[in-house]
Backbone of each chain as ProteinMPNN parsed JSONL, in Angstrom:
{"seq_chain_A": "MSYQEQRSLTYLITNIILFTVYGLIIYNRYQAGQFDTDNLMRFWAIVILLYIPIMIIARIVVTIVFVILHAIVSEVAGEGADEVDMVSDERDKLIEMKSSQIELILIGVGFVAALVTQLFGLSVHAFFLTFVGFMFANDVLSEIANLRYYRRGF", "coords_chain_A": {"N_chain_A": [[60.05, -58.558, 58.751], [62.783, -59.584, 56.658], [65.644, -62.753, 57.354], [67.4, -61.677, 56.451], [67.137, -59.042, 55.787], [67.3, -57.978, 58.503], [69.472, -58.82, 59.501], [70.962, -56.596, 57.918], [70.26, -54.548, 59.68], [71.436, -54.469, 62.302], [73.868, -54.669, 61.723], [73.926, -52.101, 60.656], [73.32, -50.453, 63.069], [75.033, -51.632, 64.818], [77.519, -50.843, 63.467], [77.011, -47.771, 63.779], [77.071, -47.269, 67.146], [79.61, -48.659, 67.455], [80.792, -46.556, 66.058], [80.427, -44.162, 67.146], [81.281, -44.361, 70.212], [83.663, -45.364, 70.112], [85.078, -42.986, 68.703], [84.148, -41.072, 70.669], [85.838, -42.216, 73.205], [88.706, -41.802, 71.715], [88.583, -39.012, 71.533], [88.262, -38.316, 74.069], [90.489, -38.669, 74.918], [92.495, -37.575, 73.639], [91.573, -35.157, 74.53], [92.681, -34.969, 76.924], [95.398, -35.565, 76.561], [96.512, -37.636, 76.426], [97.613, -38.523, 74.185], [100.203, -38.377, 71.622], [100.987, -35.897, 70.43], [102.611, -34.045, 68.856], [103.372, -35.523, 66.726], [101.024, -36.077, 64.186], [100.222, -37.23, 62.559], [100.935, -40.014, 63.278], [99.337, -39.855, 65.224], [96.739, -40.175, 63.822], [97.254, -42.356, 62.508], [97.095, -44.377, 64.398], [95.004, -43.876, 65.19], [93.215, -45.31, 63.174], [94.621, -47.294, 62.347], [93.434, -49.131, 64.592], [90.899, -48.807, 64.6], [90.284, -50.333, 62.973], [90.901, -53.069, 63.088], [89.217, -53.527, 65.389], [86.671, -53.127, 64.27], [86.814, -55.245, 62.94], [86.63, -57.842, 64.358], [84.531, -57.084, 66.292], [82.52, -57.09, 64.234], [82.36, -60.113, 63.653], [82.174, -61.245, 66.077], [79.266, -59.677, 66.561], [78.3, -60.839, 64.475], [78.339, -63.788, 64.974], [76.998, -63.724, 67.445], [74.343, -62.494, 66.391], [73.003, -65.065, 64.832], [73.143, -66.822, 66.673], [71.152, -65.708, 68.275], [68.594, -65.204, 66.725], [68.397, -67.841, 66.094], [67.32, -68.956, 68.708], [65.099, -66.994, 69.121], [63.645, -67.873, 66.726], [63.118, -70.302, 67.307], [61.595, -70.202, 69.955], [59.174, -68.176, 68.627], [58.191, -70.623, 67.543], [58.923, -71.159, 65.534], [60.706, -72.239, 64.183], [64.666, -72.819, 63.3], [65.32, -71.912, 60.468], [67.629, -73.007, 57.954], [67.215, -72.33, 55.057], [66.252, -70.114, 55.213], [68.814, -68.943, 56.17], [70.53, -68.886, 53.77], [72.801, -68.108, 51.438], [72.765, -66.679, 48.721], [72.552, -66.471, 44.503], [71.175, -63.774, 44.978], [71.603, -62.656, 47.18], [74.48, -62.145, 46.254], [74.473, -60.399, 44.608], [73.142, -58.239, 45.773], [75.552, -57.72, 47.752], [77.665, -56.734, 45.677], [76.27, -54.425, 44.388], [76.337, -52.958, 46.524], [79.0, -52.598, 47.837], [79.784, -50.737, 45.289], [79.151, -48.787, 45.835], [80.163, -48.227, 48.136], [82.608, -48.224, 47.114], [82.679, -46.029, 45.539], [82.319, -43.599, 47.78], [84.155, -43.727, 49.265], [86.316, -43.047, 47.434], [85.415, -40.675, 46.748], [85.653, -39.65, 49.17], [88.4, -39.417, 49.898], [89.059, -37.653, 48.022], [87.619, -35.274, 48.618], [89.107, -35.083, 51.209], [91.68, -34.609, 50.286], [90.882, -32.157, 49.011], [90.547, -30.545, 51.808], [93.516, -29.7, 52.182], [93.911, -28.946, 50.319], [92.803, -26.054, 50.263], [94.365, -25.209, 52.528], [93.552, -26.028, 55.425], [93.795, -28.021, 58.648], [95.956, -30.824, 59.845], [93.641, -32.497, 60.99], [91.812, -31.975, 59.468], [92.23, -32.812, 57.559], [91.862, -35.833, 57.861], [89.895, -36.362, 59.571], [87.431, -35.612, 57.5], [88.353, -37.674, 56.304], [87.861, -40.136, 57.597], [85.391, -39.492, 58.33], [83.756, -39.923, 55.807], [84.532, -42.952, 55.95], [82.896, -43.389, 57.496], [80.369, -42.544, 57.055], [80.488, -44.058, 54.435], [80.536, -47.064, 55.695], [77.66, -46.953, 56.809], [75.704, -45.946, 54.48], [75.729, -47.774, 52.83], [75.167, -50.436, 53.97], [72.33, -49.491, 54.596], [71.803, -48.954, 52.017], [71.781, -52.113, 51.791], [69.614, -52.982, 52.856], [67.922, -51.776, 51.738], [67.571, -52.698, 48.717], [67.1, -55.507, 49.93], [64.559, -54.766, 50.734], [63.35, -54.256, 48.808], [63.149, -56.441, 46.916], [65.424, -56.675, 44.717]], "CA_chain_A": [[60.974, -58.353, 58.297], [63.355, -60.774, 56.411], [66.987, -63.001, 57.759], [68.543, -60.239, 55.59], [67.122, -57.542, 56.583], [67.109, -57.97, 60.282], [71.033, -58.823, 59.71], [71.999, -55.618, 57.587], [69.445, -53.38, 60.144], [72.245, -55.215, 63.484], [74.947, -54.365, 61.48], [73.693, -50.836, 61.177], [72.808, -50.244, 64.106], [76.143, -52.264, 64.959], [78.699, -49.623, 62.878], [76.787, -46.618, 64.756], [76.953, -47.836, 67.942], [80.815, -48.808, 67.48], [81.835, -45.702, 65.369], [80.311, -43.046, 68.13], [81.805, -44.892, 71.285], [85.361, -45.466, 69.643], [85.162, -41.649, 68.711], [84.131, -40.451, 71.953], [86.81, -42.358, 73.546], [89.978, -41.332, 71.196], [87.657, -37.435, 71.545], [88.33, -37.907, 75.561], [91.808, -39.104, 75.254], [92.753, -36.437, 73.017], [91.864, -33.947, 75.554], [93.516, -35.366, 78.323], [96.398, -35.323, 76.344], [96.907, -39.099, 76.494], [97.97, -39.318, 73.013], [101.571, -37.542, 71.422], [100.027, -34.713, 69.634], [103.079, -33.587, 68.353], [103.17, -35.793, 65.475], [99.681, -35.888, 64.158], [100.041, -38.295, 61.274], [101.14, -40.774, 63.565], [98.358, -40.131, 66.078], [95.995, -40.676, 62.896], [97.864, -43.52, 61.966], [97.088, -45.305, 65.73], [93.609, -44.215, 65.889], [93.2, -45.677, 62.029], [94.995, -48.889, 62.741], [93.126, -49.595, 65.827], [89.742, -49.305, 64.134], [90.186, -51.632, 61.951], [90.593, -54.391, 63.523], [88.068, -53.655, 66.387], [85.284, -53.297, 63.803], [86.54, -56.918, 62.241], [86.437, -58.541, 65.676], [83.273, -56.794, 66.707], [81.668, -57.734, 63.152], [82.404, -61.193, 63.909], [80.934, -61.184, 67.612], [78.076, -59.119, 66.496], [77.518, -62.008, 63.268], [77.585, -65.212, 66.195], [75.159, -63.312, 68.477], [72.885, -62.696, 66.014], [72.517, -65.974, 64.381], [72.279, -67.52, 67.876], [69.169, -65.169, 68.999], [68.216, -65.183, 65.66], [67.539, -69.065, 66.084], [66.439, -68.74, 69.528], [63.898, -66.048, 68.76], [62.926, -68.331, 66.131], [62.808, -71.316, 67.965], [60.453, -69.804, 70.601], [59.011, -67.851, 67.989], [57.719, -71.526, 67.198], [58.974, -71.396, 63.738], [62.064, -72.971, 64.233], [65.595, -71.791, 62.733], [65.54, -72.604, 59.288], [68.69, -72.958, 56.973], [67.09, -72.046, 53.845], [66.45, -68.544, 55.125], [70.41, -67.754, 56.545], [71.313, -69.291, 52.757], [73.753, -66.85, 50.759], [72.456, -67.437, 47.161], [73.344, -65.565, 44.136], [70.284, -62.326, 44.993], [72.588, -61.7, 48.116], [75.99, -61.406, 45.908], [74.365, -58.885, 43.766], [73.126, -57.213, 46.063], [76.381, -57.137, 48.126], [78.267, -56.558, 44.643], [75.679, -53.087, 44.396], [76.183, -52.003, 47.984], [80.007, -52.503, 47.005], [79.82, -50.084, 44.497], [78.233, -47.789, 46.759], [80.991, -48.265, 49.041], [84.059, -47.959, 46.475], [82.504, -44.141, 45.334], [82.001, -42.878, 49.089], [85.942, -43.811, 49.646], [87.048, -42.002, 46.053], [84.736, -39.38, 47.129], [86.268, -39.057, 50.718], [89.626, -39.166, 49.473], [89.034, -36.25, 47.24], [87.532, -34.297, 49.762], [90.094, -34.504, 52.28], [92.864, -33.515, 49.869], [90.406, -30.547, 48.779], [90.997, -29.861, 52.668], [94.922, -29.647, 51.755], [93.989, -27.01, 49.074], [92.508, -24.878, 51.277], [95.574, -25.253, 53.512], [93.501, -26.694, 56.85], [95.335, -28.867, 59.233], [95.847, -32.974, 59.14], [92.895, -32.987, 61.813], [90.817, -31.906, 58.608], [92.006, -34.008, 56.44], [91.61, -37.226, 58.429], [88.075, -35.922, 59.867], [86.784, -35.759, 56.361], [88.448, -38.934, 55.419], [87.244, -40.944, 58.342], [83.657, -38.901, 57.976], [83.056, -40.423, 54.935], [84.196, -44.073, 55.641], [81.406, -43.822, 58.324], [79.099, -42.743, 55.928], [80.035, -45.432, 53.725], [79.446, -47.897, 56.013], [76.061, -46.579, 56.897], [74.525, -45.932, 53.568], [75.909, -49.433, 52.463], [73.524, -51.068, 55.412], [70.799, -48.883, 54.248], [71.719, -49.442, 50.62], [71.568, -53.29, 51.288], [68.302, -52.885, 53.796], [66.308, -50.578, 50.762], [67.761, -53.682, 48.102], [66.201, -56.521, 49.969], [63.139, -54.567, 50.896], [62.508, -53.956, 47.072], [63.926, -57.762, 46.594], [66.744, -56.823, 44.536]], "C_chain_A": [[61.92, -60.005, 58.176], [64.748, -61.394, 57.442], [67.672, -62.275, 57.644], [68.719, -58.859, 56.442], [67.421, -57.265, 57.608], [69.024, -57.813, 60.599], [71.413, -56.973, 59.135], [71.501, -54.545, 58.713], [70.716, -53.723, 61.219], [73.481, -54.388, 63.052], [75.171, -52.638, 61.146], [73.938, -49.65, 62.272], [74.729, -50.375, 65.452], [77.554, -50.838, 64.801], [77.927, -48.254, 63.588], [77.378, -46.658, 65.824], [79.02, -47.642, 67.97], [81.902, -47.049, 67.312], [81.681, -44.344, 66.751], [81.243, -43.312, 69.602], [83.226, -45.05, 70.66], [85.617, -43.711, 69.278], [85.031, -40.69, 69.725], [85.404, -40.569, 72.761], [88.178, -41.85, 73.174], [89.564, -39.948, 71.598], [88.255, -37.527, 72.956], [89.866, -38.074, 75.596], [92.726, -38.741, 74.975], [92.846, -34.955, 73.811], [92.083, -33.877, 76.377], [94.708, -35.045, 77.905], [97.276, -36.172, 76.397], [97.346, -39.422, 74.895], [99.738, -38.085, 72.534], [100.873, -37.028, 69.958], [100.705, -33.987, 68.661], [103.187, -34.008, 66.927], [101.567, -36.651, 65.099], [99.525, -36.886, 63.111], [100.415, -39.319, 62.063], [99.578, -41.223, 64.261], [97.377, -40.278, 65.203], [95.989, -42.0, 62.27], [97.046, -44.335, 62.947], [95.519, -45.548, 65.403], [92.957, -45.21, 63.838], [93.12, -46.992, 61.806], [94.088, -49.267, 63.44], [91.785, -49.815, 65.376], [89.19, -50.17, 63.243], [89.773, -52.103, 62.451], [89.081, -54.604, 64.328], [86.864, -53.745, 65.344], [85.625, -55.431, 63.067], [86.124, -57.756, 62.959], [84.828, -58.057, 66.017], [82.398, -57.009, 65.343], [81.578, -59.49, 62.997], [81.662, -61.682, 65.088], [79.458, -61.253, 66.844], [77.004, -60.237, 65.228], [77.061, -63.293, 64.487], [76.652, -65.136, 66.53], [74.215, -63.318, 67.689], [72.609, -63.583, 65.217], [72.281, -66.411, 65.695], [71.075, -67.023, 68.406], [68.121, -65.254, 67.558], [66.941, -66.731, 65.973], [67.079, -69.533, 67.537], [65.029, -67.981, 69.222], [62.949, -66.819, 67.79], [62.266, -69.731, 66.489], [61.485, -70.799, 69.05], [59.247, -68.992, 70.179], [57.467, -69.445, 67.72], [58.117, -71.718, 65.637], [60.419, -72.446, 63.019], [63.004, -72.953, 63.423], [65.459, -72.473, 61.603], [66.658, -72.496, 58.421], [68.313, -72.489, 55.718], [67.011, -70.309, 54.228], [67.534, -67.624, 55.405], [70.974, -68.324, 55.271], [72.01, -68.289, 52.301], [73.796, -67.096, 49.611], [72.816, -66.009, 46.007], [72.318, -63.893, 44.272], [71.255, -61.589, 45.883], [73.896, -61.166, 47.579], [75.808, -60.536, 45.137], [74.025, -58.074, 44.361], [74.391, -56.525, 46.845], [76.972, -56.059, 47.153], [77.633, -54.217, 44.526], [75.878, -52.178, 45.729], [77.99, -51.708, 48.21], [80.373, -51.056, 46.214], [79.901, -48.551, 44.683], [79.905, -47.159, 48.254], [82.753, -47.511, 48.662], [83.649, -46.182, 46.111], [82.851, -43.634, 46.24], [84.024, -42.758, 49.218], [86.492, -43.121, 48.515], [86.507, -40.75, 46.432], [85.301, -38.538, 48.594], [87.336, -38.368, 50.38], [90.253, -37.982, 49.208], [89.104, -35.013, 48.217], [88.269, -34.096, 51.074], [91.203, -34.301, 51.715], [91.951, -32.396, 49.317], [90.301, -29.878, 50.477], [92.089, -28.755, 52.783], [94.758, -28.636, 50.727], [93.961, -26.322, 49.653], [93.126, -24.976, 52.408], [94.832, -25.602, 55.558], [94.331, -27.685, 57.338], [95.379, -30.773, 58.621], [94.782, -33.409, 59.676], [91.858, -33.006, 60.55], [90.345, -32.797, 57.872], [91.404, -35.613, 56.686], [90.205, -37.145, 59.1], [87.179, -36.308, 58.657], [87.179, -37.121, 55.745], [87.464, -40.056, 56.411], [85.847, -40.815, 58.817], [82.92, -40.086, 57.014], [83.081, -41.822, 54.725], [83.192, -44.366, 56.84], [80.2, -44.03, 57.988], [79.226, -44.079, 54.846], [79.473, -46.831, 54.248], [78.046, -47.815, 56.726], [75.193, -46.482, 55.9], [74.969, -47.168, 53.075], [74.92, -50.24, 52.952], [72.473, -50.428, 55.021], [70.88, -48.833, 52.966], [71.225, -51.026, 50.538], [70.285, -53.619, 51.779], [67.203, -52.42, 52.59], [66.373, -51.935, 49.512], [66.826, -54.885, 48.282], [64.805, -55.812, 50.175], [62.497, -54.826, 49.463], [62.328, -55.308, 46.03], [65.109, -57.371, 45.893], [67.11, -54.949, 43.81]], "O_chain_A": [[61.922, -61.001, 58.898], [65.035, -60.623, 58.359], [68.571, -61.999, 58.439], [69.485, -58.162, 57.107], [67.9, -56.144, 57.775], [69.652, -57.133, 61.41], [72.037, -56.212, 59.874], [72.246, -53.57, 58.8], [71.475, -52.81, 60.895], [74.044, -53.585, 63.797], [76.224, -52.023, 61.313], [74.462, -48.536, 62.302], [75.238, -49.665, 66.319], [78.199, -50.207, 65.639], [78.848, -47.584, 64.056], [78.452, -46.058, 65.768], [79.591, -46.655, 68.433], [82.895, -46.578, 67.866], [82.653, -43.733, 67.195], [81.892, -42.353, 70.019], [83.94, -44.358, 71.384], [86.636, -43.285, 69.821], [85.66, -39.632, 69.73], [86.066, -39.578, 73.071], [88.895, -41.458, 74.094], [90.514, -39.506, 72.244], [88.969, -36.537, 73.109], [90.432, -37.457, 76.499], [93.795, -39.069, 75.489], [93.68, -34.05, 73.786], [91.861, -32.843, 77.006], [95.336, -34.272, 78.628], [98.487, -35.954, 76.423], [97.378, -40.589, 74.503], [100.122, -37.166, 73.257], [100.457, -37.556, 68.926], [100.116, -33.374, 67.771], [103.131, -33.194, 66.005], [101.147, -37.642, 65.696], [98.381, -37.307, 62.942], [100.163, -40.226, 61.269], [98.893, -42.231, 64.084], [96.521, -40.771, 65.937], [95.074, -42.591, 61.697], [96.218, -45.067, 62.404], [94.89, -46.604, 65.33], [91.833, -45.693, 63.98], [92.221, -47.699, 61.352], [93.556, -50.16, 62.782], [91.313, -50.92, 65.644], [88.071, -50.564, 62.911], [88.562, -52.079, 62.666], [88.174, -55.402, 64.093], [86.0, -54.559, 65.669], [84.873, -56.388, 62.878], [85.278, -58.542, 62.532], [83.97, -58.935, 65.927], [81.217, -57.114, 65.675], [80.752, -60.018, 62.251], [80.678, -62.421, 65.036], [78.748, -62.224, 66.583], [75.791, -60.394, 65.09], [75.925, -63.643, 64.805], [75.641, -65.813, 66.346], [73.206, -63.972, 67.952], [71.726, -63.147, 64.478], [71.086, -66.415, 65.991], [70.157, -67.689, 68.885], [66.898, -65.368, 67.651], [65.718, -66.851, 66.047], [66.414, -70.569, 67.546], [63.971, -68.604, 69.129], [61.734, -66.632, 67.836], [61.19, -70.163, 66.076], [60.356, -71.165, 68.723], [58.303, -68.917, 70.966], [56.246, -69.291, 67.731], [57.535, -72.405, 64.798], [60.806, -72.994, 61.987], [62.498, -73.082, 62.309], [65.47, -73.701, 61.682], [66.554, -71.36, 57.96], [69.313, -72.138, 55.091], [67.622, -69.441, 53.604], [67.616, -66.41, 55.219], [72.194, -68.386, 55.421], [71.763, -67.278, 52.958], [74.765, -67.73, 49.193], [73.195, -64.897, 46.374], [72.764, -62.916, 43.671], [71.694, -60.455, 45.694], [74.458, -60.17, 48.034], [76.732, -59.789, 44.812], [74.314, -56.946, 43.963], [74.557, -55.305, 46.831], [76.943, -54.857, 47.416], [78.317, -53.195, 44.575], [75.615, -50.983, 45.87], [78.303, -50.637, 48.731], [81.285, -50.358, 46.658], [80.398, -47.595, 44.087], [80.286, -46.153, 48.852], [83.577, -46.832, 49.275], [84.385, -45.264, 46.47], [83.853, -42.954, 46.022], [84.793, -41.796, 49.231], [87.428, -42.417, 48.894], [87.237, -39.759, 46.411], [85.335, -37.351, 48.918], [87.454, -37.144, 50.439], [91.252, -37.411, 49.647], [89.974, -34.197, 48.521], [88.088, -33.161, 51.854], [92.026, -33.764, 52.456], [92.674, -31.412, 49.161], [89.975, -28.692, 50.512], [91.99, -27.59, 53.171], [95.48, -27.676, 50.458], [94.977, -25.659, 49.86], [92.443, -24.827, 53.421], [95.471, -25.435, 56.597], [95.311, -28.165, 56.767], [95.057, -31.48, 57.666], [94.446, -34.536, 59.313], [91.069, -33.95, 60.509], [89.285, -33.334, 57.551], [90.732, -36.319, 55.935], [89.48, -38.136, 59.01], [86.312, -37.177, 58.754], [86.518, -37.652, 54.853], [86.502, -40.674, 55.952], [85.22, -41.645, 59.475], [81.98, -40.84, 57.264], [82.332, -42.353, 53.905], [82.766, -45.499, 57.064], [79.337, -44.878, 58.217], [78.331, -44.865, 54.537], [78.573, -47.532, 53.785], [77.5, -48.834, 57.148], [74.02, -46.804, 56.087], [73.917, -47.765, 52.846], [73.945, -50.647, 52.32], [71.446, -51.083, 55.198], [69.76, -48.604, 52.509], [70.494, -51.397, 49.619], [69.718, -54.547, 51.202], [65.996, -52.656, 52.558], [65.242, -52.336, 49.236], [66.045, -55.32, 47.436], [63.854, -56.426, 49.692], [61.466, -55.418, 49.143], [61.752, -55.39, 44.945], [66.101, -57.762, 46.508], [68.254, -54.623, 43.493]]}, "seq_chain_B": "MSKLIIENNVRTQRFLHGEMTQKDLARAVGVSRQTIVAIEKGQYSPSLELAFRLAMAFNTTVDELFHATEEK", "coords_chain_B": {"N_chain_B": [[66.238, -48.398, 23.3], [62.931, -50.423, 24.346], [62.227, -51.7, 27.661], [62.339, -54.191, 29.044], [60.122, -56.682, 30.466], [59.609, -59.268, 33.177], [58.079, -61.919, 33.292], [56.155, -64.683, 35.247], [55.785, -68.407, 36.189], [56.245, -69.509, 38.268], [54.649, -69.368, 41.066], [51.8, -70.394, 40.038], [52.819, -72.833, 39.157], [53.8, -74.037, 41.588], [51.397, -74.767, 42.749], [51.07, -76.33, 41.132], [52.248, -78.492, 41.531], [51.07, -79.942, 43.89], [50.787, -77.786, 45.647], [53.47, -76.865, 46.363], [55.709, -76.25, 49.022], [57.013, -72.379, 49.391], [59.477, -72.594, 50.51], [60.704, -75.078, 50.275], [60.602, -75.446, 47.476], [62.43, -73.167, 47.649], [64.366, -74.73, 48.849], [65.316, -76.916, 47.2], [66.415, -75.79, 45.296], [68.338, -74.638, 45.999], [68.54, -72.193, 46.612], [67.494, -68.923, 48.642], [64.454, -68.249, 50.948], [63.415, -66.053, 50.669], [64.015, -65.291, 47.972], [62.831, -66.872, 46.295], [60.405, -65.736, 47.176], [60.807, -63.065, 46.012], [61.371, -63.412, 42.965], [58.742, -64.226, 42.546], [57.241, -62.474, 43.102], [57.906, -60.745, 40.628], [60.074, -59.021, 41.511], [63.085, -59.54, 41.1], [64.832, -61.14, 38.73], [65.941, -64.05, 37.854], [69.392, -65.426, 37.801], [70.459, -67.336, 34.452], [70.726, -69.782, 34.882], [69.613, -70.596, 37.526], [67.662, -70.159, 36.76], [67.255, -72.078, 34.77], [67.682, -74.89, 36.713], [65.032, -74.347, 38.336], [63.088, -74.519, 36.847], [63.994, -77.132, 36.197], [62.859, -78.144, 38.333], [60.333, -78.032, 38.762], [59.848, -79.697, 36.645], [60.084, -78.916, 33.819], [60.323, -76.361, 31.35], [62.356, -73.73, 31.061], [61.315, -71.689, 28.769], [58.198, -72.348, 29.398], [57.748, -71.257, 32.049], [59.528, -68.562, 32.104], [58.154, -65.516, 30.846], [58.885, -63.257, 28.585], [57.659, -59.876, 27.868], [57.988, -56.651, 25.65], [57.991, -53.18, 27.512], [55.623, -50.631, 26.876]], "CA_chain_B": [[65.864, -49.559, 24.336], [62.207, -50.606, 25.39], [62.458, -52.302, 29.166], [61.639, -55.609, 29.327], [59.49, -57.016, 31.721], [59.93, -60.488, 32.854], [56.755, -62.528, 33.9], [56.805, -66.134, 35.47], [54.552, -68.919, 36.029], [56.37, -70.094, 39.43], [53.362, -69.016, 41.918], [50.944, -71.616, 39.139], [53.922, -74.41, 39.093], [53.995, -74.674, 42.935], [50.139, -74.707, 42.545], [49.973, -77.309, 40.495], [52.922, -79.419, 42.503], [50.968, -80.015, 44.719], [51.222, -76.519, 46.44], [54.686, -77.148, 46.947], [56.017, -74.438, 49.83], [57.85, -71.826, 49.277], [60.336, -73.217, 51.573], [60.467, -76.661, 49.788], [61.112, -74.854, 46.337], [64.089, -72.711, 48.276], [65.341, -75.905, 49.339], [65.235, -77.69, 45.986], [66.77, -74.767, 44.17], [69.352, -73.837, 46.578], [68.236, -70.226, 47.515], [66.567, -68.257, 49.579], [63.125, -68.165, 51.03], [63.386, -64.55, 49.907], [65.207, -65.27, 46.685], [61.796, -66.864, 45.732], [59.423, -64.454, 47.045], [61.039, -61.797, 45.046], [61.192, -63.974, 41.983], [57.24, -64.916, 42.531], [56.467, -60.962, 42.743], [58.806, -60.034, 39.639], [60.941, -58.311, 41.617], [64.079, -60.588, 40.536], [64.849, -61.972, 37.508], [66.86, -64.993, 38.269], [70.043, -65.804, 36.51], [69.972, -68.279, 33.8], [71.352, -71.037, 35.866], [68.571, -70.781, 38.504], [65.885, -70.596, 36.068], [67.384, -73.769, 34.721], [66.973, -74.862, 38.348], [63.342, -74.305, 38.586], [62.807, -75.551, 35.892], [63.859, -78.776, 36.54], [62.351, -79.016, 39.84], [59.094, -78.514, 38.143], [59.431, -80.71, 35.11], [59.347, -78.561, 32.795], [61.219, -76.034, 30.758], [62.429, -72.601, 31.044], [60.265, -70.982, 28.666], [57.05, -72.414, 29.622], [58.328, -71.104, 33.349], [59.649, -67.456, 32.401], [58.311, -64.988, 29.445], [58.669, -61.407, 28.374], [57.051, -58.87, 27.555], [58.308, -55.559, 25.824], [57.305, -52.071, 28.035], [55.496, -49.819, 25.759]], "C_chain_B": [[64.288, -49.742, 24.656], [63.13, -51.724, 26.429], [61.709, -53.404, 28.816], [61.037, -56.287, 30.264], [59.164, -58.435, 31.707], [59.008, -60.655, 34.048], [57.119, -64.095, 34.617], [55.78, -66.768, 36.345], [55.219, -69.962, 37.804], [55.126, -70.467, 40.513], [52.059, -70.726, 41.141], [51.69, -72.786, 39.611], [53.85, -74.731, 40.55], [52.78, -75.066, 42.993], [49.722, -76.351, 42.028], [51.011, -78.997, 40.908], [52.516, -79.784, 43.709], [51.188, -78.829, 46.519], [52.374, -76.603, 47.355], [54.899, -75.736, 47.907], [57.257, -73.629, 48.956], [59.61, -72.19, 49.511], [61.373, -74.431, 51.015], [61.416, -76.135, 48.463], [62.342, -74.337, 46.475], [65.079, -73.946, 48.398], [66.185, -76.474, 48.114], [66.577, -77.22, 45.247], [68.302, -74.238, 44.899], [69.332, -72.63, 46.65], [67.495, -70.058, 48.489], [65.631, -68.099, 49.901], [62.992, -66.741, 50.076], [63.53, -64.13, 48.615], [63.387, -65.246, 45.927], [61.161, -66.139, 45.65], [59.564, -63.002, 45.911], [60.503, -62.366, 43.829], [59.55, -63.786, 41.328], [56.453, -63.562, 41.991], [57.641, -60.581, 41.602], [59.968, -58.659, 39.964], [62.241, -58.712, 41.111], [63.865, -61.311, 39.762], [65.943, -62.898, 38.128], [67.993, -65.265, 37.057], [69.929, -67.68, 35.789], [69.853, -70.084, 34.31], [70.157, -71.405, 37.111], [67.182, -70.698, 38.104], [66.142, -71.48, 35.456], [66.83, -74.405, 35.972], [65.677, -75.037, 38.518], [62.64, -74.518, 37.952], [62.587, -76.422, 35.948], [62.936, -79.182, 37.746], [60.802, -78.985, 39.836], [59.041, -79.476, 37.019], [59.284, -80.329, 34.411], [60.864, -77.106, 32.52], [61.359, -74.145, 31.068], [61.301, -71.655, 30.503], [58.806, -71.039, 28.81], [56.988, -71.823, 31.441], [58.132, -69.348, 33.226], [59.268, -66.848, 30.952], [58.611, -63.317, 29.417], [57.846, -60.672, 27.264], [57.76, -57.298, 27.234], [57.449, -53.975, 26.918], [57.133, -51.357, 27.279], [55.179, -48.192, 26.206]], "O_chain_B": [[64.113, -48.959, 25.59], [64.18, -52.325, 26.201], [60.571, -53.423, 28.348], [61.846, -56.5, 31.166], [58.625, -58.973, 30.74], [58.955, -60.092, 35.142], [58.243, -64.584, 34.51], [55.033, -66.126, 37.084], [54.603, -70.917, 38.276], [54.736, -71.613, 40.738], [51.722, -71.743, 41.747], [51.207, -73.616, 40.381], [53.839, -75.947, 40.741], [52.861, -76.197, 43.472], [48.807, -77.141, 42.259], [50.67, -80.158, 40.683], [53.329, -79.975, 44.613], [51.503, -78.996, 47.697], [52.405, -76.487, 48.58], [54.474, -74.6, 47.696], [58.098, -74.077, 48.177], [60.59, -72.029, 48.783], [62.555, -74.588, 51.32], [62.629, -76.327, 48.38], [63.293, -74.709, 45.788], [66.269, -74.022, 48.092], [67.414, -76.492, 48.045], [67.481, -77.909, 44.775], [69.161, -73.568, 44.326], [70.395, -72.023, 46.773], [66.905, -70.927, 49.132], [65.185, -67.434, 48.967], [62.5, -66.621, 48.954], [63.29, -63.016, 48.15], [62.812, -64.323, 45.35], [60.927, -65.578, 44.58], [58.758, -62.286, 45.317], [59.372, -62.033, 43.473], [59.192, -63.41, 40.212], [55.609, -63.402, 41.11], [58.454, -59.846, 42.162], [60.466, -57.794, 39.244], [62.587, -57.776, 40.391], [62.943, -62.127, 39.789], [66.783, -62.415, 38.887], [67.765, -65.324, 35.849], [69.548, -68.733, 36.301], [69.149, -71.071, 34.097], [69.982, -72.569, 37.469], [66.101, -70.956, 38.632], [65.121, -72.157, 35.338], [65.622, -74.423, 36.208], [65.304, -76.137, 38.926], [61.472, -74.749, 38.264], [61.466, -76.921, 35.852], [62.438, -80.28, 37.997], [60.089, -79.641, 40.596], [57.968, -79.937, 36.631], [58.396, -80.825, 33.719], [61.9, -76.94, 33.164], [60.351, -73.465, 31.262], [60.538, -71.002, 31.216], [58.113, -70.079, 28.474], [55.941, -72.123, 32.015], [57.228, -68.726, 33.783], [59.777, -67.342, 29.946], [58.477, -62.471, 30.301], [57.551, -60.964, 26.106], [58.107, -56.638, 28.213], [56.219, -53.932, 26.889], [58.127, -51.025, 26.634], [55.037, -47.33, 25.339]]}, "name": "protein", "num_of_chains": 2, "seq": "MSYQEQRSLTYLITNIILFTVYGLIIYNRYQAGQFDTDNLMRFWAIVILLYIPIMIIARIVVTIVFVILHAIVSEVAGEGADEVDMVSDERDKLIEMKSSQIELILIGVGFVAALVTQLFGLSVHAFFLTFVGFMFANDVLSEIANLRYYRRGFMSKLIIENNVRTQRFLHGEMTQKDLARAVGVSRQTIVAIEKGQYSPSLELAFRLAMAFNTTVDELFHATEEK"}
């Protein structure tokens, strides 16, 4: 498995774990009445606005840890950490662009699906759960797409 | 419009240049080793700039390094 595939797989696993843990924490706190549930819009604003920096910080930390671990494992395996494998080139940018396309489509579809819940008179929770669900699907599917593109060459 | 199949002689050129490694070639043209692997396997068609860089690395021309055939 190449460096890029390992990195995509790491991000994929991180996204799933973080989303699940964050979702469980929020759910438990919500059930325990630790949020102001009278103002649902404010509740969801807090949930989403907290999730974004957490994801950004987690991505930075995971990237640093991954690079260090990759270097150590390569060194132990006797291959030596090689910057040639870590270079970001035109193929990486093309793959990034293709997965960004998937992200944009899913965000758009997610927003429309969330609006449809309101069309059927469902609650504010349904709107945001649909939207957040698509955000998660977007994170997971874009990494799966990355993996697939790296596996088949492009 | 029929699909173009782009093939290349990168593997042959590496052999002709003292069995140059994929890593050395990648370093010479500024890409990752995986990109060289993908090009050699015909899975990825490089940009014009990278094609020229590869040709320069082998002291040859793009025309000699890459050739296209129409899929029937």
